C-alpha positions as CSV (number, residue, x, y, z in Angstrom):
1,M,20.5,-7.9,-29.6
2,P,18.7,-5.9,-32.3
3,Q,15.4,-4.3,-31.4
4,T,12.4,-5.3,-33.4
5,P,11.0,-2.3,-35.4
6,P,7.6,-1.0,-34.2
7,A,4.5,-1.9,-36.0
8,S,3.7,0.6,-38.8
9,S,0.1,0.9,-37.6
10,E,1.3,2.0,-34.1
11,V,3.8,4.6,-35.5
12,R,1.2,5.9,-38.0
13,A,-1.5,6.3,-35.3
14,W,1.0,8.0,-33.0
15,A,2.2,10.3,-35.8
16,Q,-1.4,11.2,-36.7
17,A,-2.2,11.9,-33.1
18,K,0.8,14.2,-32.9
19,G,-0.3,16.0,-36.1
20,L,2.5,14.8,-38.3
21,D,1.8,14.4,-42.0
22,V,1.8,10.7,-42.8
23,G,-0.1,8.7,-45.3
24,D,-2.7,6.0,-44.6
25,R,-0.5,3.5,-46.4
26,G,3.0,3.0,-47.6
27,R,6.4,3.2,-46.1
28,L,6.9,5.6,-43.1
29,R,9.7,8.2,-43.3
30,A,12.7,7.5,-41.2
31,D,12.4,10.8,-39.3
32,V,8.8,9.8,-38.2
33,V,9.9,6.4,-37.0
34,A,12.9,8.0,-35.1
35,A,10.6,10.6,-33.5
36,Y,8.2,7.8,-32.5
37,L,11.1,5.7,-30.9
38,A,12.4,8.8,-29.1
39,D,9.0,9.6,-27.7
40,Q,8.4,6.0,-26.6
41,Q,11.9,5.9,-24.9
42,G,11.1,9.2,-23.1
43,A,7.7,7.9,-22.0
44,R,9.4,4.8,-20.6
45,K,11.9,6.9,-18.7
46,S,9.3,9.2,-17.2
47,R,6.9,6.5,-16.1
48,P,7.4,5.6,-12.5
49,S,8.5,2.0,-12.1
50,A,6.7,-0.4,-9.9
51,P,8.1,-0.4,-6.4
52,E,10.4,-3.2,-5.6
53,P,9.1,-5.6,-2.9
54,L,10.7,-4.9,0.4
55,D,13.3,-7.3,1.6
56,G,12.0,-9.3,4.5
57,V,8.3,-8.5,4.0
58,A,7.3,-11.9,5.1
59,A,9.4,-11.5,8.2
60,L,7.8,-8.2,9.0
61,Q,4.3,-9.7,8.5
62,E,5.2,-12.5,10.9
63,R,6.5,-9.9,13.5
64,V,3.3,-7.9,13.2
65,A,1.2,-11.0,13.7
66,G,3.3,-11.9,16.8
67,L,2.8,-8.4,18.1
68,E,-1.0,-8.6,17.5
69,E,-1.1,-11.8,19.6
70,Q,0.8,-10.1,22.4
71,V,-1.6,-7.2,22.4
72,N,-4.5,-9.5,22.5
73,A,-3.0,-11.4,25.4
74,L,-2.2,-8.2,27.3
75,S,-5.8,-7.0,26.7
76,G,-7.1,-10.2,28.2
77,T,-4.7,-9.7,31.2
78,L,-5.8,-6.1,31.6
79,Q,-9.5,-7.2,31.6
80,A,-8.8,-9.8,34.3
81,V,-7.0,-7.3,36.5
82,Q,-9.9,-4.8,36.1
83,E,-12.4,-7.5,37.1
84,R,-10.2,-8.5,40.1
85,L,-9.9,-4.8,41.2
86,E,-13.7,-4.4,40.9
87,A,-14.3,-7.5,43.0
88,M,-11.8,-6.3,45.7
89,T,-13.4,-2.8,45.7
90,Q,-16.9,-4.4,46.3
91,V,-15.5,-6.5,49.2
92,Q,-14.0,-3.3,50.8
93,I,-17.3,-1.4,50.4
94,R,-19.2,-4.2,52.1
95,R,-16.6,-4.5,54.9
96,R,-16.5,-0.8,55.7
97,P,-19.8,0.9,56.4
98,S,-18.2,4.4,56.4
99,L,-16.9,3.8,52.9
100,R,-20.3,2.6,51.8
101,R,-22.0,5.7,53.2
102,R,-19.5,8.0,51.4
103,L,-20.0,6.3,48.0
104,S,-23.7,6.2,48.2
105,G,-24.3,9.8,49.5
């Protein structure tokens, strides 16, 4: 498929920015157009392309969400265990006067 030629105004602006001698009107020299095309091709090659989306991103996001739910559940379990341990400790302190004296003194 043949490539459409660049707009003369684009080539003219590029050439003037590069310091090449081109007129404000009229046909552009073939060497100027060729230099413009080469420069544009080089610019396209040197530009980093957008990263491709990762395969299975949705699956990874679902896995992360599942792991977050597990962490939240474990956090709740840990809090319940800590509360139960605290209650058991308080019972032991009340039952053993010697322990109560050691902790308060």
